[in-house]
C-alpha positions, 0 to 999 in steps of 0.5 A: 500500500502506498504511503498516505502522502505519497505522490509517486506516479503523479504529475504536478504543475506549479504556475509561478514556480520560480517565485519564493512560494513556488519554489517551496511548493515545487520542492515539497511536491517533488519530495513527495514523489511527484514529477513537478513542472514549474511554469514561470516567466523566469526559467533561470532556476536550478531544475532539480535544485533550488526550484525543486522541479523536474521541468521548468517551462517559460510561460506567460499565464496571460497568454492563452496560446503559451498556456496551451503549449506549456500544458501540452509540453508537460503532458508530453514530457512528464505525463497527464497532469493530476495536480495543479497549483496556481500561484502566478499573479501580477501584483499592483503594490501600494495603489489606493482604491481612488487611484486604481486604473483600468489598466491596473485592474486588467493586469491583475484580473488577467494574471489572476482569475483569468489565468487561473481559470484557463489553467484549470480548464486545460488541466481538467480533461487530464484529471478527469481521465485519470479518475480525479485530481487536485487543484490548489489556487492562491487567494490572499489575506489582502482580499479576505481582510482588506489591505490598504493599497491592494484594491486591484490585487484583492479583487483578483484574489477574491475572484479566484476564491469565487472560481474555486468554490464554483469549480469545486461544486461542478467538478466534484463529479469528476473527483477533482478537488479544488481549494484555495490557500491564503499563506503568510510567506513573504519573500523578504522576511527582513522587512519591517512590516513582515517582522511586525506582522510575525510578532502579531501572529500567535506562532510568532513567525512567517510561514516557510514556503516548503514546510508550511505551504508546500506540505499543505499542498501535498496533503491536499493532493494526497490524504485530503480526499474529502476537502474541496471548495474550502479556503485554508489559511496558512498564516500562523493564526494571524486571522484571515477573516475579520 
């Protein structure tokens, strides 16, 4: 009998896989036995090294044709996709709501919910044919709590959570589980705001991309077989809902 958290024989795609969180998730998936593909604009990363991926594919998730080509390449080289982790997202930083432009909204929505749904649609047939699969989408506390200066980003992340819940309801018949995560895993732990937020967190630290976020993704892809349509906060108890 396989180990409860084993991903041997599974193929995983991580969009935004070259980022801080993405690399941690790739490493965790690979350590669990999955053949992992990192999709990102940045492919100058160590395959089988720091990135933890068996395959690194340059992909702009806002480009529909690039997404189709990327998924086709992953399937051709690694096999049908059984796990999809959507982390890629353009971030509009420090833009008060009164100053958000139509372009800000377009970029956030195109790289967030639109790209997320596109990747879900592309991977769905492979998961359905395999008898099921797991999709993990990235939400954010910026949306669930309302973070000043992040109006466009928060809107995109809340749209992703909405898509997650609808897909979970529709794709359960295919044994495809769809969940969202909201992690507190900043790329630079030495920033003042990060230290302040960590100090206000019950566990008194920021999250680790591999040990905290990656392990949750692995759990959802393996042992978490009765969890779908949920938002899981990986934030050390900071409090995702106000």
